[in-house]
N, C-alpha and C positions, 0 to 999 in steps of 0.2 A: 456696956453698949457703946459703940462708936458714935460720935456726934455727927450731925449733918455735915459739918465742915470736913470731918475726917472721911466721911463717905464720898463727898464730892472730890476730895483730894485723891482718894484711891481710884475713883473713876477717871479722873484726869490723868493720873500716872499710868493707868492701865492702857490708855489710848496713846500717850506720848512715849512711854518707855515700858512696853509690855514685858520686858525681861528685868523686873526689878523686885526688890524685897524691901519691906519696912521692918525695922528692928526697934525694940524698946530699949530702955537703958541697960537692961541685963543681957542684951544680944539675942533675945528671943524674937522669933519671926511673928509679926502681927498681921502682915498682909503679903500676898504673893501675886505678882503680875501674871496674866493669863498664859503668856508664852513660857515663862519660867515654870509654871505649874505643869505644862505639857512635858517638860524634861524629866519630871518625876511622877509619872502617872500612878495613881493608886496610893501615893504617899501623902499623909496629912502633914504638910509642912508647917501649918500654923502651930505656934507654941514650941517648935523645935529650935534649938540653939543654932545660930549661924555657924558655930565652930563644930557642931556635929554634922552639919550638912556639907561644909566645905573644909578642905585643907588649904589654908592660906600659905602659898609657897613663897611669894615675894610681896612685900618684905617678910623676912623670916621672923620667927619668935613673936608672932602676933597671936596671943592666946586669950586676951581679955578685951572686954568692950572698951575699956579706957585706952588700951594700946591701939585698938582699931580706930577710935575717934581721932587719934593723932595723925592718921593717914588721910584725913579728909582732903579731897581734891587730887590725891596722888593715884597713880595707876596701881591696881592690885592684880596679882596673878593668883587665881584660885583653881581648884580642881575638886570635882565631886568626890566624896569619900567612898560612895558605893557605886558599883558598875552600872552603866558605863561611866568611867571616870573622866568625863569630858573636861578639858581645860577651858577656862573662861577668863576674860578680862573684866575688871570692875572698877568703879569709881564711887567713892563714898561722899555723901552730902548730909550734914546735920540739918534737922528741921525741927526746931523747938526741942522737946525732950526726947525726940526719936531720931533715927538715922535712916536715910534712904540709900540703898545700895543698888546701883544700876549695873547691869551685866551685859556682856556681849561675847560672841564667839571669837572675835578678832579674825586673824587670817585663817583660822580653822572652821570658818563658817560653812564651807562646803561639806565637811565631815559632819558638822552638827545638823545641817539640814537633812543629810542622808540618814543619819542615825535616828533622828526623831521625826522624820516625815513632815518637816515644817514647810509652809508655803509663804508666799508674799504677804498673806493676810495676818501672819503671826508677827509681823514687824510693823513699826510705825511707818506711815506712808512716806515720810521724809527720810527714813533710815536709808543710808547708802547700801545697806545689806540687800534691799530690794533691787537696786541697780546691779549689785554683784550677782544676785540670783539670775537676772536676765543675761548678764555676761557669761556666767557659768553655763547656762542653758545654751547660749549661742555658741560658746566654745565647744561644749559637748557635742552639739549637732555638727559643727564644722569638723571636729575630730572624727566623729563617726563617718561622715561623708568622705573624709580623707582616707580613713582606713578601708572603706569599701572600694574607693577608687584605686588605692594601692593594691588591694587584693585582686581587683580586676586586671590591673596592669601586670601584676606578677603572674596571674594566670595566663594572660595573653602572651607574656614573654616566654613562659614555660612551654605553652602550646606552639609558639613560633620556633623555639629551639628544638622541640620534639619533632616538628614537621620538617625542619631542616636536616635532621639526622635520620629520617624515616623513609623507607621505600613505600610509596603510596599504594602500590598494588598489593604487596604481601604484608605490610605492617612490620617487616623486619628492619633492622638497621641498614643504612645505605653505606656507600663507600666513604663518604665524608665521616660518618660516625666510626667506621672501621679504622680510618687513619688516626683518629683521636685515641681510640682504645689501644691500638698498637704503639703509638707514641708514648702513652702513659705507661704501658707495661715495660717497654724497652728502657725508658728513662729510669724507672724504679728498679730495673734489673730483676723483675719478677719472672719466675718460670712460667712458661705457657706453651701450648701447642697450637698449631694452625692447620686446619683441615680445609683443603680446597676441593669442593664437590661439584661435579658436573653431571647433569641428568643425561642418561643415555636414551636415544630414540625419541627425544622430545620433539624434534623437527617433524617427525611423522605425524604427531598429534596435530600440530599447527596445519600441516598440509592436508590432512584428511578430515579433520573436524573443525578447523577454523581457529583463529587466534583467541576468540572468546573462550572456547573450551581450553585452549592452552593456558590462558590466564587463570582459569579456575583450577587447573592442575597445579600451577605454580603456587597458588594460595594454599592448597591442601598440603603440598610438599612442605611449605613454610611451617604450617601448623605441626606437621609430623616432626620436623627438626627441633622446633621449640619444645615439644613434648619429650623428646629424647635427650635433651640437654638440661643443664642446671640453670638456676636463676642467675648465677654469677658468670655464666658463659655468654658469649655474644654471637648471634646468628645474623649473618649479613647476606643480603642479596647483592652479589658482586656485579651482576649484569646478565640480562637474558635468562638462561637456565643455569647459571653458575652461582655458587654460594660459597661463602667462607665462614667457617666456624672457628672462633677463638676460644679455646678452653683454658681458663686460668687455673694454674696449679698443677694438674697431673701431667707428668712427662714420662711416666713409665710406659714402655712400648706395649706391654700386654694390656694395660688399661685403655690406651688409645686405640689399639686394635679392636678391643671389645666394643668400644663406642662406635667405631667405624663399621664394624660388622653388623651391629644392631641397626644402624642407619640403612645400610645396603639391604638387609633382609626386609626391613619395614617398607622401603621404597619399591621393592620388587613386587609387593602385593598390589594387585590392580586397583586403580583409583576410579571410582564410578562417577561419571559425569552424565547426568540425565539418564541414568540407568545403563549407560554404555561403559564397559570397562576400558580404561586407558592404561596401557602397559608402559611403564618407564623403569629404569634402574639407575644406579648411581655409581660413578667411578670417583675414587677419592685419592688425593695425594696429601701426604702428611709431613710436616716439618716440626722440629722441636727447638725451642730457644736454647736449650742446654747443649745443642750440637754446634753452637757458634761461640767463638771467643767474644765477639761483640755483635749481638743480634741486631740486624738491620731489617726493618719491615719490608723494604723494597726487595732485598735479596731473598728474604724468607718467602715472600709471595711468589717470586720467580722460581724458587726451588720447589715450592709446593705445586706450582703449575707444571713444572717438568715431571714431578712424581705422578701427578694426575694423568699425564699423557702416557706414562709408562703403564698405568692401569688401563687406559683406553686401548693401547696397543696389545695388552695382554689378554684381551677378550671382554673387557667391560665388566661392570658390576664387581669391581675388585678394588682393593686398597693397596697403596704402595708408600713406603717410607722413603723420603729422599736420602740418597746415600746408601740404600740397601744393596744396590747393584755392586 
């Protein structure tokens, strides 16, 4: 039975150094501080050998109580033998015929607190760990706030960039975006085709039904072009009722002709605006990067525009390849 003095000592140490052990002359645990007991829930530490509980890593070759006593006052590096194998720091102090081993997490305190769900009440009030807990909490809150702010700023940046490259009426890319795409393709020497598309009879819709109806026709035309092209292609509202389609990869004339014919056929179908059919069609001029020794976006756009007007003069709702004449 422990004496009254021993009980009072244990109570005192539990308050001042709650992560401590008391060891007898054989290295068996006679008392465990309350916080240390929380690190091994459900394990009866009383009566266990300190060498079964811990792997003493530094100094090395400490395997007996006599050898351990020689390290009194020196810093010990220990690790639990059973998972979680938390690393701890320790200092040993003889007290009569027994030894008191006080432990701490050292710089790994944050991991220890997380792994064992410890709170400030698990440490002595004067323990600097409590201050570190507050610092960690403040740092964590500041980091979370910083991450949220950065995410909002990044989102705002992306939104601003997207708006700068987007036609507000149709949601298609605008001429600024087209310039970037063409510059990237020509610099990388990637094969691509450029289709310049102009709506036929669009002016009549504006004149007879008003510009609001014309805007809705343009929006529906934009959706049709997006539906008939691939994700890697770029559909641009070039201005007014003119559009440019940049098709990355395919330069075979039959493939390009098939794409253009599908566009023409689909756009010849009446578009309903408030139940009233609006008839438009599309004329298309096509250029291919492989037809140029050094593809130049300005020259290609000019040649596509020339091919487009060949289609217009040919009766509209037609396609024409530049150079086919």
